Residue frames as a rotation matrix with the C-alpha (Angstrom) as fourth column:
MET 1
0.381 -0.802 0.460 -89.18
0.700 -0.075 -0.710 -64.70
0.604 0.593 0.533 55.21
LEU 2
0.057 -0.474 -0.879 -86.70
0.897 -0.362 0.254 -62.92
-0.439 -0.803 0.404 57.31
LYS 3
0.857 0.195 0.478 -86.44
0.398 -0.838 -0.372 -59.20
0.328 0.509 -0.796 57.09
ILE 4
0.059 -0.954 -0.293 -83.00
0.995 0.031 0.099 -57.69
-0.086 -0.297 0.951 56.92
ASN 5
0.976 0.154 -0.155 -82.17
0.173 -0.978 0.117 -54.07
-0.133 -0.141 -0.981 58.04
THR 6
0.213 -0.954 0.210 -78.82
0.914 0.120 -0.387 -53.01
0.344 0.274 0.898 56.63
LYS 7
0.943 0.099 0.318 -77.27
-0.027 -0.928 0.371 -50.16
0.332 -0.359 -0.872 58.64
LYS 8
-0.052 -0.988 0.142 -74.01
0.132 -0.148 -0.980 -48.78
0.990 -0.032 0.138 59.98
VAL 9
0.911 0.397 0.107 -73.27
-0.061 -0.126 0.990 -49.19
0.407 -0.909 -0.090 63.78
LYS 10
0.294 -0.865 0.407 -70.52
-0.926 -0.363 -0.103 -48.77
0.237 -0.346 -0.908 66.21
VAL 11
-0.235 -0.465 -0.854 -68.07
-0.254 0.877 -0.407 -51.87
0.938 0.121 -0.324 66.60
THR 12
-0.915 -0.241 0.322 -68.73
-0.354 0.104 -0.929 -51.60
0.191 -0.965 -0.180 70.37
GLU 13
-0.152 0.960 0.236 -72.37
-0.947 -0.073 -0.314 -52.44
-0.284 -0.271 0.920 69.92
LEU 14
0.398 0.257 -0.881 -71.56
-0.619 0.784 -0.051 -55.90
0.677 0.566 0.471 68.61
LYS 15
-0.133 -0.434 0.891 -70.89
-0.863 0.493 0.111 -59.07
-0.488 -0.754 -0.440 70.65
PRO 16
-0.652 -0.158 -0.742 -70.03
-0.560 0.760 0.330 -62.62
0.511 0.631 -0.584 69.49
ASN 17
0.497 0.863 0.095 -72.63
-0.719 0.347 0.602 -65.35
0.486 -0.367 0.793 70.25
ALA 18
0.140 -0.330 0.934 -71.99
-0.884 0.384 0.268 -68.11
-0.447 -0.863 -0.238 72.80
TRP 19
0.563 0.078 0.823 -72.26
0.103 0.981 -0.164 -71.10
-0.820 0.177 0.544 70.32
ASN 20
0.575 -0.333 -0.748 -69.90
-0.777 -0.508 -0.371 -69.86
-0.257 0.794 -0.551 67.68
PRO 21
0.908 -0.126 0.399 -68.53
0.140 0.990 -0.007 -73.10
-0.395 0.062 0.917 66.01
LYS 22
0.768 -0.629 0.123 -65.60
-0.104 -0.311 -0.945 -71.25
0.632 0.713 -0.304 64.30
VAL 23
0.455 -0.729 -0.511 -62.02
0.886 0.429 0.178 -72.02
0.089 -0.534 0.841 65.55
LYS 24
0.861 -0.145 -0.488 -60.22
0.039 -0.937 0.348 -69.19
-0.507 -0.319 -0.801 66.99
PRO 25
0.825 -0.532 -0.191 -57.23
-0.307 -0.138 -0.942 -68.01
0.474 0.836 -0.277 64.82
GLU 26
0.000 -0.883 0.470 -54.67
-0.967 -0.119 -0.224 -68.36
0.253 -0.454 -0.854 67.58
ASN 27
0.188 0.118 0.975 -55.72
-0.632 0.774 0.028 -72.08
-0.752 -0.622 0.220 67.91
ASP 28
0.510 0.039 0.859 -55.22
0.500 0.799 -0.334 -73.38
-0.700 0.600 0.388 64.53
PHE 29
-0.552 -0.820 -0.153 -52.39
0.265 -0.346 0.900 -72.52
-0.790 0.457 0.408 61.80
ASP 30
-0.624 0.296 0.723 -54.81
0.768 0.066 0.637 -72.77
0.140 0.953 -0.269 58.80
VAL 31
0.400 0.915 -0.050 -57.49
0.907 -0.388 0.161 -70.70
0.128 -0.110 -0.986 60.43
GLU 32
0.235 -0.477 -0.847 -54.91
0.424 -0.733 0.531 -68.10
-0.875 -0.484 0.030 61.36
GLN 33
-0.819 -0.545 0.179 -53.85
0.322 -0.178 0.930 -67.83
-0.475 0.819 0.321 57.77
GLN 34
-0.305 0.797 0.521 -57.39
0.850 -0.018 0.526 -67.50
0.429 0.603 -0.672 56.64
TYR 35
0.627 0.454 -0.633 -58.04
0.713 -0.662 0.231 -64.77
-0.314 -0.596 -0.739 59.28
GLU 36
-0.293 -0.767 -0.571 -54.91
0.317 -0.641 0.699 -62.83
-0.902 0.024 0.431 58.15
ALA 37
-0.782 0.022 0.623 -56.57
0.623 0.009 0.782 -62.90
0.012 1.000 -0.021 54.64
VAL 38
0.286 0.956 -0.070 -59.67
0.931 -0.260 0.256 -61.47
0.227 -0.138 -0.964 56.01
VAL 39
0.399 -0.285 -0.872 -57.70
0.455 -0.763 0.458 -58.63
-0.796 -0.579 -0.175 57.75
LYS 40
-0.720 -0.694 0.022 -55.73
0.339 -0.324 0.883 -58.00
-0.606 0.644 0.468 54.42
SER 41
-0.516 0.555 0.653 -58.94
0.789 0.010 0.614 -57.85
0.334 0.832 -0.443 52.41
ILE 42
0.499 0.777 -0.383 -60.83
0.866 -0.432 0.253 -55.57
0.031 -0.458 -0.888 54.80
LYS 43
0.029 -0.701 -0.713 -57.75
0.431 -0.635 0.642 -53.31
-0.902 -0.325 0.284 55.12
THR 44
-0.843 -0.501 0.199 -57.66
0.373 -0.276 0.886 -53.00
-0.389 0.820 0.419 51.30
TYR 45
-0.685 0.658 0.313 -61.44
0.337 -0.095 0.937 -52.77
0.646 0.747 -0.156 50.40
GLY 46
-0.608 0.493 0.622 -63.18
-0.781 -0.512 -0.358 -52.18
0.141 -0.703 0.697 53.64
LEU 47
-0.734 0.408 0.544 -65.96
-0.081 0.742 -0.666 -54.35
-0.675 -0.533 -0.511 54.99
VAL 48
-0.765 0.336 -0.549 -67.78
-0.628 -0.204 0.751 -55.28
0.140 0.920 0.367 51.76
ASP 49
-0.298 0.658 -0.692 -69.70
0.156 0.748 0.645 -58.17
0.942 0.084 -0.326 53.24
PRO 50
-0.063 0.305 0.950 -71.80
-0.795 -0.591 0.137 -56.82
0.604 -0.747 0.280 56.15
ILE 51
-0.971 -0.235 -0.041 -71.88
-0.134 0.678 -0.723 -58.89
0.198 -0.697 -0.690 59.49
LEU 52
-0.143 0.953 -0.269 -75.10
-0.076 0.260 0.963 -60.80
0.987 0.158 0.036 60.09
VAL 53
-0.986 -0.161 0.054 -76.63
-0.052 -0.020 -0.998 -60.10
0.161 -0.987 0.012 63.47
ARG 54
0.067 0.995 -0.077 -79.78
0.618 0.019 0.786 -60.14
0.783 -0.100 -0.614 65.41
SER 55
-0.158 0.073 0.985 -81.07
-0.499 -0.867 -0.016 -57.48
0.852 -0.494 0.173 68.06
ILE 56
-0.333 0.088 -0.939 -80.76
0.822 0.514 -0.243 -58.52
0.461 -0.853 -0.243 71.80
LYS 57
-0.132 0.293 0.947 -83.04
-0.173 -0.947 0.269 -56.24
0.976 -0.128 0.176 73.96
LYS 58
-0.694 -0.145 -0.705 -83.21
0.640 0.323 -0.697 -55.62
0.329 -0.935 -0.132 77.56
GLU 59
-0.359 0.730 -0.581 -86.31
0.562 -0.327 -0.759 -54.21
-0.745 -0.599 -0.293 79.17
GLY 60
0.622 0.726 0.293 -87.72
0.595 -0.195 -0.780 -53.34
-0.509 0.659 -0.554 75.76
LYS 61
0.767 -0.380 -0.517 -84.57
-0.547 -0.809 -0.217 -51.40
-0.335 0.450 -0.828 74.62
LEU 62
0.768 -0.541 -0.344 -81.67
-0.017 0.519 -0.855 -52.45
0.641 0.662 0.389 72.32
ASP 63
0.791 -0.603 0.100 -78.81
-0.076 0.065 0.995 -53.83
-0.607 -0.795 0.005 74.51
TYR 64
-0.233 -0.953 -0.195 -76.54
-0.531 -0.043 0.846 -55.04
-0.815 0.301 -0.496 71.76
TYR 65
0.559 0.345 -0.754 -76.23
-0.826 0.309 -0.472 -56.81
0.070 0.887 0.457 68.35
GLU 66
0.229 -0.393 0.890 -75.35
-0.380 0.806 0.454 -60.40
-0.896 -0.442 0.035 68.57
ILE 67
-0.318 -0.552 -0.771 -73.23
-0.928 0.012 0.373 -61.81
-0.197 0.834 -0.516 65.69
ILE 68
0.702 0.578 0.417 -74.83
-0.362 0.793 -0.490 -64.74
-0.614 0.194 0.765 63.75
ASN 69
0.632 -0.525 0.570 -72.23
0.754 0.588 -0.294 -64.82
-0.181 0.616 0.767 61.03
GLY 70
0.673 -0.366 0.643 -69.10
0.075 -0.831 -0.552 -62.68
0.736 0.420 -0.531 60.56
TYR 71
0.943 -0.221 -0.247 -67.03
0.229 -0.107 0.968 -63.28
-0.240 -0.969 -0.050 63.77
HIS 72
-0.009 -0.987 0.163 -63.51
0.932 0.051 0.358 -63.23
-0.362 0.155 0.919 62.00
ARG 73
-0.013 0.092 0.996 -64.74
0.654 -0.752 0.078 -59.98
0.756 0.652 -0.051 60.07
PHE 74
0.876 0.452 0.166 -65.73
0.143 -0.573 0.807 -58.61
0.460 -0.683 -0.567 63.48
LEU 75
0.633 -0.713 -0.301 -62.30
0.564 0.158 0.811 -59.50
-0.531 -0.683 0.502 64.93
ALA 76
-0.187 -0.715 0.674 -60.51
0.980 -0.186 0.075 -57.96
0.071 0.674 0.735 61.92
CYS 77
0.344 0.376 0.860 -62.41
0.360 -0.899 0.249 -54.73
0.867 0.224 -0.445 62.14
LYS 78
0.996 -0.027 -0.089 -61.45
0.076 -0.318 0.945 -54.40
-0.054 -0.948 -0.315 65.78
GLU 79
0.195 -0.980 0.042 -57.81
0.794 0.183 0.579 -55.06
-0.575 -0.080 0.814 64.95
LEU 80
-0.351 -0.383 0.854 -57.91
0.852 -0.510 0.122 -52.48
0.389 0.771 0.505 62.25
LYS 81
-0.776 0.016 -0.631 -59.39
0.449 -0.689 -0.569 -49.98
-0.444 -0.725 0.527 64.69
PHE 82
-0.573 0.699 0.428 -62.75
0.398 -0.219 0.891 -49.58
0.716 0.681 -0.153 62.86
LYS 83
-0.889 0.416 0.191 -65.16
-0.413 -0.551 -0.725 -47.20
-0.196 -0.723 0.662 64.77
GLU 84
0.063 0.995 -0.080 -68.15
-0.781 0.000 -0.625 -48.30
-0.622 0.102 0.777 62.77
VAL 85
-0.957 -0.237 0.169 -69.08
-0.037 0.675 0.737 -51.44
-0.289 0.699 -0.654 60.61
ILE 86
-0.385 0.822 -0.420 -71.95
-0.863 -0.159 0.480 -52.37
0.328 0.547 0.770 58.34
ILE 87
-0.818 0.167 0.551 -74.41
-0.185 0.829 -0.527 -54.99
-0.545 -0.533 -0.647 59.66
ASN 88
-0.548 0.774 -0.317 -77.36
-0.321 0.155 0.934 -56.94
0.772 0.614 0.164 58.27
ASN 89
-0.875 0.187 0.446 -79.73
-0.438 0.086 -0.895 -56.99
-0.206 -0.979 0.007 61.23
LEU 90
-0.727 0.588 -0.355 -82.35
0.228 0.695 0.682 -59.70
0.648 0.414 -0.639 61.41
GLY 91
-0.096 0.758 0.646 -84.06
-0.609 -0.558 0.564 -58.25
0.787 -0.339 0.515 64.31
GLU 92
-0.290 0.075 0.954 -85.52
-0.914 0.274 -0.299 -60.21
-0.283 -0.959 -0.011 67.38
ILE 93
0.285 0.308 -0.908 -85.21
-0.605 0.793 0.079 -63.66
0.744 0.526 0.412 66.13
SER 94
0.920 0.203 0.336 -85.20
-0.392 0.480 0.784 -66.75
-0.002 -0.853 0.521 68.39
ASP 95
0.004 -0.947 0.321 -82.07
-0.763 0.205 0.613 -68.52
-0.646 -0.247 -0.722 69.70
LEU 96
0.189 0.025 0.982 -83.01
0.300 0.950 -0.082 -71.63
-0.935 0.310 0.172 67.55
GLU 97
0.937 0.249 0.245 -83.38
0.326 -0.368 -0.871 -69.47
-0.127 0.896 -0.426 64.40
ALA 98
0.628 -0.778 -0.021 -80.02
-0.773 -0.626 0.098 -67.61
-0.089 -0.045 -0.995 65.19
LYS 99
-0.081 -0.725 0.684 -78.25
-0.449 0.639 0.625 -71.05
-0.890 -0.256 -0.377 65.71
LYS 100
0.425 0.259 0.867 -79.64
0.549 0.688 -0.475 -72.53
-0.720 0.678 0.151 62.50
LEU 101
0.995 -0.093 0.033 -78.56
-0.035 -0.639 -0.769 -69.36
0.093 0.764 -0.639 60.44
THR 102
0.417 -0.905 0.084 -75.06
-0.813 -0.329 0.481 -69.62
-0.408 -0.268 -0.873 61.85
ILE 103
-0.127 -0.300 0.945 -74.72
0.135 0.939 0.317 -73.19
-0.983 0.168 -0.079 60.56
VAL 104
0.594 0.532 0.604 -76.60
0.652 0.123 -0.749 -72.44
-0.472 0.838 -0.274 57.25
THR 105
0.937 -0.188 -0.296 -74.52
-0.299 -0.868 -0.397 -69.31
-0.182 0.460 -0.869 56.43
GLU 106
-0.018 -0.979 0.202 -71.33
-0.727 0.151 0.669 -71.32
-0.686 -0.135 -0.715 56.85
GLU 107
-0.246 -0.045 0.968 -72.37
0.224 0.969 0.102 -74.53
-0.943 0.242 -0.228 55.04
ILE 108
0.728 0.608 0.318 -73.79
0.389 0.016 -0.921 -72.91
-0.565 0.794 -0.225 51.94
ARG 109
0.400 -0.655 -0.641 -70.52
-0.635 -0.702 0.322 -71.47
-0.661 0.279 -0.697 50.92
ILE 110
0.988 0.041 0.147 -69.57
0.068 0.742 -0.667 -73.15
-0.137 0.669 0.730 47.72
PRO 111
0.291 -0.950 0.117 -65.97
0.398 0.231 0.888 -74.42
-0.870 -0.212 0.445 47.47
VAL 112
0.404 -0.237 -0.883 -63.73
-0.750 -0.639 -0.171 -72.79
-0.524 0.731 -0.436 44.82
ASP 113
0.943 -0.181 0.281 -62.59
0.303 0.818 -0.489 -74.79
-0.141 0.546 0.826 41.86
GLN 114
0.411 -0.861 -0.301 -58.86
0.091 -0.290 0.953 -74.70
-0.907 -0.419 -0.041 42.42
VAL 115
-0.303 -0.619 0.724 -57.97
0.807 0.238 0.541 -75.19
-0.507 0.748 0.427 38.73
LYS 116
0.365 0.561 0.743 -60.30
0.792 -0.607 0.069 -72.46
0.490 0.563 -0.666 37.55
LEU 117
0.918 -0.111 -0.382 -58.81
0.191 -0.718 0.669 -70.25
-0.348 -0.687 -0.637 40.33
SER 118
0.043 -0.999 -0.002 -55.21
0.409 0.015 0.913 -70.90
-0.912 -0.040 0.409 39.18
ASN 119
-0.269 -0.082 0.960 -55.99
0.958 -0.121 0.258 -70.27
0.095 0.989 0.111 35.59
LEU 120
0.778 0.531 0.336 -57.77
0.518 -0.845 0.136 -66.92
0.356 0.068 -0.932 36.62
LEU 121
0.666 -0.616 -0.421 -54.75
0.071 -0.509 0.858 -65.91
-0.743 -0.601 -0.295 38.84
LYS 122
-0.222 -0.870 0.441 -52.50
0.657 0.200 0.727 -66.72
-0.720 0.451 0.527 35.75
ASP 123
0.134 0.344 0.929 -54.57
0.905 -0.425 0.027 -64.56
0.405 0.837 -0.368 33.45
MET 124
0.956 0.288 -0.058 -54.61
0.283 -0.853 0.439 -61.76
0.077 -0.436 -0.897 36.05
LEU 125
0.368 -0.901 -0.229 -50.75
0.377 -0.081 0.923 -61.93
-0.850 -0.426 0.310 36.42
ASP 126
-0.187 -0.365 0.912 -50.50
0.982 -0.057 0.179 -61.02
-0.013 0.929 0.369 32.65
SER 127
0.370 0.454 0.810 -52.04
0.479 -0.840 0.253 -57.62
0.796 0.295 -0.529 33.48
GLU 128
0.791 -0.018 0.611 -50.57
-0.446 -0.701 0.556 -56.86
0.418 -0.713 -0.563 36.86
GLU 129
-0.217 -0.966 -0.137 -47.21
-0.443 0.222 -0.869 -57.36
0.870 -0.128 -0.476 38.58
LEU 130
-0.066 0.250 -0.966 -47.21
0.503 0.845 0.184 -60.09
0.862 -0.473 -0.181 41.25
THR 131
-0.827 -0.258 -0.499 -46.68
0.558 -0.272 -0.784 -57.78
0.066 -0.927 0.369 44.24
LYS 132
-0.832 0.555 0.013 -49.41
-0.554 -0.828 -0.092 -55.50
-0.040 -0.084 0.996 43.35
LEU 133
-0.175 0.712 -0.680 -51.74
-0.366 0.595 0.716 -58.49
0.914 0.374 0.156 42.56
ALA 134
-0.433 -0.085 -0.898 -51.04
0.643 0.669 -0.373 -59.99
0.632 -0.739 -0.235 45.92
GLU 135
-0.999 0.041 -0.010 -51.87
-0.022 -0.707 -0.707 -56.73
-0.036 -0.706 0.708 47.73
GLY 136
-0.472 0.881 -0.034 -55.44
-0.867 -0.456 0.200 -56.94
0.161 0.124 0.979 46.61
LEU 137
0.205 0.517 -0.831 -56.02
-0.423 0.812 0.401 -60.69
0.882 0.269 0.386 47.18
PRO 138
0.693 0.150 0.705 -56.29
-0.717 0.249 0.651 -62.95
-0.078 -0.957 0.280 50.22
TYR 139
0.889 -0.457 0.030 -53.11
0.458 0.883 -0.109 -64.81
0.023 0.110 0.994 49.07
SER 140
0.367 -0.850 -0.378 -49.39
-0.112 -0.444 0.889 -64.25
-0.923 -0.284 -0.258 49.52
LYS 141
0.311 -0.279 -0.908 -47.15
-0.945 -0.193 -0.264 -63.79
-0.102 0.941 -0.324 46.48
GLU 142
-0.748 -0.633 0.200 -45.71
-0.623 0.773 0.118 -67.35
-0.230 -0.037 -0.973 47.16
LEU 143
-0.372 0.692 0.619 -49.14
0.061 0.683 -0.727 -68.93
-0.926 -0.233 -0.297 47.24
ILE 144
0.614 0.597 -0.517 -50.14
-0.410 -0.318 -0.855 -67.25
-0.675 0.736 0.050 44.06
GLU 145
-0.130 -0.778 -0.615 -46.85
-0.992 0.109 0.071 -68.49
0.012 0.619 -0.785 42.29
SER 146
-0.807 -0.190 0.559 -47.53
-0.335 0.927 -0.170 -72.03
-0.485 -0.324 -0.812 43.73
LYS 147
0.101 0.936 0.337 -51.01
0.061 0.332 -0.941 -72.20
-0.993 0.115 -0.024 42.43
ILE 148
0.654 0.068 -0.754 -49.90
-0.710 -0.291 -0.642 -71.09
-0.263 0.954 -0.142 38.98
GLU 149
-0.435 -0.882 -0.181 -46.80
-0.900 0.423 0.101 -73.50
-0.012 0.207 -0.978 39.04
LEU 150
-0.434 0.334 0.837 -49.22
-0.161 0.885 -0.437 -76.42
-0.886 -0.324 -0.330 39.78
LEU 151
0.675 0.708 -0.208 -50.91
-0.297 0.002 -0.955 -75.77
-0.675 0.706 0.212 36.43
ASP 152
0.552 -0.541 -0.634 -47.63
-0.800 -0.127 -0.587 -76.09
0.237 0.831 -0.503 34.53
PHE 153
-0.236 -0.656 0.717 -46.13
-0.804 0.546 0.235 -78.92
-0.546 -0.521 -0.656 36.46
ASP 154
-0.266 0.046 -0.963 -45.77
-0.776 0.583 0.242 -82.16
0.572 0.811 -0.119 34.40
TRP 155
0.019 0.344 0.939 -47.85
-0.928 0.355 -0.112 -84.64
-0.372 -0.869 0.326 36.45
GLU 156
0.938 0.298 -0.177 -48.06
-0.346 0.815 -0.465 -87.19
0.006 0.497 0.868 33.75
LYS 157
0.173 -0.935 -0.311 -44.23
-0.427 0.214 -0.879 -87.40
0.888 0.285 -0.362 33.74
VAL 158
-0.478 -0.291 0.829 -44.31
-0.878 0.143 -0.456 -88.08
0.014 -0.946 -0.324 37.59
ASN 159
0.433 0.789 0.436 -47.07
-0.787 0.567 -0.244 -90.56
-0.440 -0.237 0.866 37.16
ALA 160
0.831 -0.097 -0.547 -45.16
-0.399 0.581 -0.710 -92.35
0.386 0.808 0.444 34.49
GLU 161
-0.172 -0.975 -0.144 -42.05
-0.377 0.200 -0.904 -92.66
0.910 -0.101 -0.402 36.68
GLY 162
-0.384 0.123 -0.915 -44.02
0.745 0.626 -0.229 -93.66
0.545 -0.770 -0.332 39.77
THR 163
0.301 0.601 0.741 -46.49
-0.016 -0.773 0.634 -91.55
0.953 -0.203 -0.223 41.61
PRO 164
-0.768 -0.588 0.252 -45.17
-0.241 -0.099 -0.965 -90.45
0.593 -0.803 -0.066 45.16
GLY 165
-0.714 0.415 0.564 -46.98
-0.613 0.019 -0.790 -92.19
-0.338 -0.910 0.241 47.84
GLN 166
-0.030 0.774 -0.633 -49.11
-0.857 0.305 0.414 -94.40
0.514 0.555 0.654 45.40
LEU 167
0.083 0.216 0.973 -50.57
-0.799 0.598 -0.065 -97.41
-0.596 -0.772 0.222 47.21
LEU 168
-0.387 -0.271 -0.881 -49.51
-0.762 0.632 0.140 -100.74
0.519 0.726 -0.451 45.86
GLU 169
0.440 0.561 -0.702 -50.44
-0.180 0.820 0.543 -104.32
0.880 -0.113 0.462 46.54
PRO 170
0.845 -0.067 0.531 -49.93
-0.532 0.006 0.847 -105.50
-0.060 -0.998 -0.031 50.19
THR 171
0.397 -0.741 -0.541 -46.44
-0.090 0.555 -0.827 -106.83
0.913 0.377 0.154 50.80
ASN 172
0.948 -0.109 -0.299 -44.40
0.315 0.176 0.933 -108.16
-0.049 -0.978 0.201 53.77
GLN 173
0.289 -0.935 0.207 -41.15
0.654 0.035 -0.756 -106.43
0.699 0.354 0.622 52.64
LEU 174
-0.179 -0.252 0.951 -41.39
-0.404 -0.863 -0.305 -103.81
0.897 -0.439 0.053 55.26
ASN 175
-0.675 -0.176 -0.716 -40.88
0.608 0.417 -0.676 -104.11
0.418 -0.892 -0.174 58.89
GLU 176
0.215 0.775 -0.594 -43.00
0.961 -0.277 -0.013 -102.51
-0.174 -0.569 -0.804 61.57
ALA 177
0.578 0.141 0.804 -43.50
0.507 -0.834 -0.217 -98.85
0.640 0.533 -0.553 60.88
GLU 178
-0.537 -0.821 -0.191 -40.85
0.696 -0.304 -0.650 -96.44
0.476 -0.482 0.736 62.16
PRO 179
-0.171 0.419 -0.892 -41.80
0.762 -0.518 -0.389 -93.73
-0.625 -0.746 -0.231 64.69
ASN 180
-0.183 0.208 -0.961 -43.71
-0.268 -0.951 -0.155 -90.83
-0.946 0.229 0.230 62.99
ALA 181
-0.996 -0.071 -0.051 -44.07
-0.068 0.255 0.964 -92.82
-0.056 0.964 -0.259 59.76
ILE 182
-0.279 0.938 -0.206 -47.69
-0.960 -0.277 0.038 -92.74
-0.022 0.209 0.978 58.25
ASN 183
-0.397 0.169 0.902 -49.71
-0.294 0.908 -0.300 -95.90
-0.869 -0.384 -0.310 58.71
LEU 184
0.553 0.537 -0.637 -49.88
-0.787 0.088 -0.610 -97.03
-0.272 0.839 0.472 55.18
ILE 185
0.360 -0.457 0.814 -48.81
0.223 0.889 0.401 -100.14
-0.906 0.037 0.421 53.39
PHE 186
0.439 -0.219 -0.871 -46.32
-0.766 -0.599 -0.235 -99.69
-0.471 0.770 -0.431 50.43
GLY 187
0.990 0.041 -0.135 -44.91
-0.114 0.794 -0.597 -101.87
0.082 0.606 0.791 47.73
GLY 188
0.383 -0.898 -0.215 -41.31
0.726 0.436 -0.532 -101.39
0.572 0.047 0.819 48.69
LYS 189
0.112 -0.389 -0.915 -38.98
0.906 -0.339 0.255 -99.40
-0.409 -0.857 0.314 50.83
ASP 190
-0.841 -0.421 0.339 -38.31
0.537 -0.721 0.438 -96.70
0.060 0.551 0.833 48.22
ASP 191
-0.126 0.870 0.477 -41.99
0.448 -0.379 0.810 -95.92
0.885 0.316 -0.342 48.17
LYS 192
0.620 0.301 -0.724 -42.14
0.776 -0.098 0.623 -95.53
0.116 -0.949 -0.294 52.05
VAL 193
-0.405 -0.797 -0.447 -39.05
0.835 -0.522 0.174 -93.19
-0.372 -0.303 0.877 51.88
ILE 194
-0.705 0.055 0.707 -40.63
0.534 -0.615 0.580 -91.08
0.466 0.787 0.404 49.24
VAL 195
0.290 0.956 0.052 -43.92
0.425 -0.177 0.888 -90.64
0.858 -0.235 -0.457 51.28
ASP 196
0.434 -0.189 -0.881 -42.15
0.889 -0.070 0.453 -90.09
-0.148 -0.979 0.138 54.46
SER 197
-0.689 -0.721 -0.069 -40.06
0.683 -0.678 0.272 -87.29
-0.243 0.140 0.960 52.91
PHE 198
-0.415 0.624 0.662 -43.25
0.367 -0.551 0.749 -85.74
0.832 0.554 -0.001 51.59
PHE 199
0.607 0.769 -0.201 -44.88
0.506 -0.179 0.844 -85.58
0.613 -0.613 -0.498 55.00
ASN 200
0.010 -0.728 -0.685 -41.58
0.942 -0.224 0.252 -84.49
-0.336 -0.648 0.683 56.65
LEU 201
-0.803 -0.347 0.485 -41.54
0.540 -0.769 0.342 -81.58
0.255 0.536 0.805 54.16
ILE 202
0.189 0.904 0.384 -45.19
0.316 -0.426 0.848 -80.57
0.930 -0.039 -0.366 54.97
GLN 203
0.666 0.107 -0.739 -44.37
0.740 0.031 0.672 -80.65
0.095 -0.994 -0.058 58.63
SER 204
-0.223 -0.920 -0.321 -41.26
0.904 -0.319 0.285 -78.62
-0.365 -0.227 0.903 58.20
GLU 205
-0.856 -0.171 0.488 -42.78
0.441 -0.736 0.515 -76.09
0.271 0.655 0.705 55.93
GLN 206
0.013 0.982 -0.189 -46.12
0.889 0.075 0.451 -75.73
0.457 -0.174 -0.872 57.68
LYS 207
0.333 0.174 -0.927 -45.12
0.751 -0.644 0.149 -72.83
-0.570 -0.745 -0.345 59.89
LYS 208
-0.418 -0.459 -0.784 -43.77
-0.043 -0.852 0.522 -70.72
-0.907 0.252 0.337 56.90
ALA 209
-0.812 0.168 -0.559 -45.91
-0.583 -0.226 0.780 -71.94
0.005 0.960 0.281 53.99
SER 210
0.125 0.970 0.211 -49.17
-0.924 0.191 -0.331 -73.33
-0.361 -0.153 0.920 53.04
VAL 211
0.165 -0.098 0.981 -49.82
0.053 0.995 0.090 -77.04
-0.985 0.037 0.169 52.20
PRO 212
0.948 0.221 0.230 -50.10
0.228 0.035 -0.973 -76.02
-0.223 0.975 -0.018 48.38
GLU 213
0.610 -0.791 -0.050 -46.70
-0.776 -0.583 -0.239 -74.40
0.160 0.185 -0.970 48.64
ALA 214
-0.081 -0.610 0.788 -45.22
-0.699 0.598 0.391 -77.43
-0.710 -0.519 -0.475 50.39
LEU 215
0.564 0.382 0.732 -46.71
0.240 0.772 -0.588 -79.62
-0.790 0.508 0.344 47.58
VAL 216
0.967 -0.230 -0.113 -45.07
-0.190 -0.347 -0.919 -77.62
0.172 0.909 -0.379 44.86
ALA 217
0.261 -0.950 0.172 -41.70
-0.965 -0.264 0.007 -77.83
0.038 -0.168 -0.985 46.63
PHE 218
-0.037 -0.253 0.967 -41.91
-0.359 0.906 0.224 -81.48
-0.933 -0.338 -0.124 47.11
ALA 219
0.855 0.380 0.354 -42.92
0.200 0.388 -0.900 -81.95
-0.479 0.840 0.256 43.50
LYS 220
0.789 -0.597 -0.145 -39.93
-0.546 -0.573 -0.611 -80.04
0.281 0.562 -0.778 42.42
SER 221
-0.121 -0.830 0.544 -37.44
-0.920 0.300 0.253 -81.88
-0.373 -0.470 -0.800 44.76
TYR 222
0.294 0.158 0.943 -38.92
-0.068 0.987 -0.144 -85.21
-0.953 -0.022 0.301 43.59
GLY 223
0.987 0.095 0.130 -38.33
0.124 0.059 -0.990 -84.34
-0.102 0.994 0.046 39.97
GLU 224
0.391 -0.918 0.062 -34.81
-0.863 -0.390 -0.321 -83.15
0.319 0.071 -0.945 40.69
ARG 225
0.054 -0.435 0.899 -34.05
-0.681 0.642 0.352 -86.44
-0.730 -0.631 -0.262 42.43
ASN 226
0.636 0.369 0.678 -35.22
0.164 0.794 -0.586 -88.39
-0.754 0.484 0.444 39.46
ASP 227
0.906 -0.405 -0.126 -33.22
-0.313 -0.440 -0.841 -86.17
0.285 0.802 -0.525 37.02
THR 228
0.115 -0.946 0.304 -29.98
-0.983 -0.064 0.173 -86.77
-0.144 -0.319 -0.937 39.12
LYS 229
0.188 -0.043 0.981 -30.54
-0.257 0.962 0.091 -90.58
-0.948 -0.269 0.170 39.01
LYS 230
0.902 0.276 0.331 -30.85
0.232 0.335 -0.913 -90.56
-0.363 0.901 0.238 35.22
GLU 231
0.697 -0.714 -0.067 -27.50
-0.656 -0.598 -0.460 -88.67
0.289 0.365 -0.885 34.89
C-alpha cells in the first residue's frame, strides 16, 4: 500500500508530468469552462483537494515534486498567485506506478446524477438567492437556472407532439444532405429542419453558453413554435 505524506509546499516546487492526458484549457471550450469552475472554487474555498505528487530526486536530494493528479488545480493556484499549496506526496514511486495512478485517479471519478443534482440545486435555491448561490458553486447563474428549468419542462408534451430529431423509418423523401446538415435519416423534411435548427442553435450558443443551456433555449423555442401553429 502506498504511503501518503500530506504537507504544504511552495508552488514553485511543483512541475507537471510529461504524460499528462488532460486537454489544456486553451485548446477546448468545455475544458476551459471546467477550468474556470476550478479557479472559481479555489478562489472561494481554497485548495480543499490536495494535489497528488511524487518526489523527484537528483543526487540524493529533492529536486521537485511531479504532479500525478491535479494539473488544473495547479494552474488555478498559479493564476490566483498562491505562494503555497497542499500536496499528497507519494514519495519516490516508479514512472509506471505514477502513470497508472494518473489514469486511475481520473477514471474512478463517479459521474454526477444530473436529475439529483438539479433537484439539489432547486432545494438550495429555496434557501439562498441565485447570485449568492452561484458564487460558491462551479456553475454560472444561467447554468443553475437551466438545470432547474429542465426539471420543470413538459417533455411528455413535446414527445406527444413529436420529439425533435426523433429517428423514423428510412424514407426517400429527402434529397442529398445539405452542407453542414447532420448525417441522419429523417421521416420528412420538417423533422430535418427541426434537428438542423437544434444543431445550429447549439453551434451559435456554444461560445456564450453551455450545451445544457442551449438545450433549454431550443426546447423553449420549439414549444413556442408549436403554440404559434395552434393559434
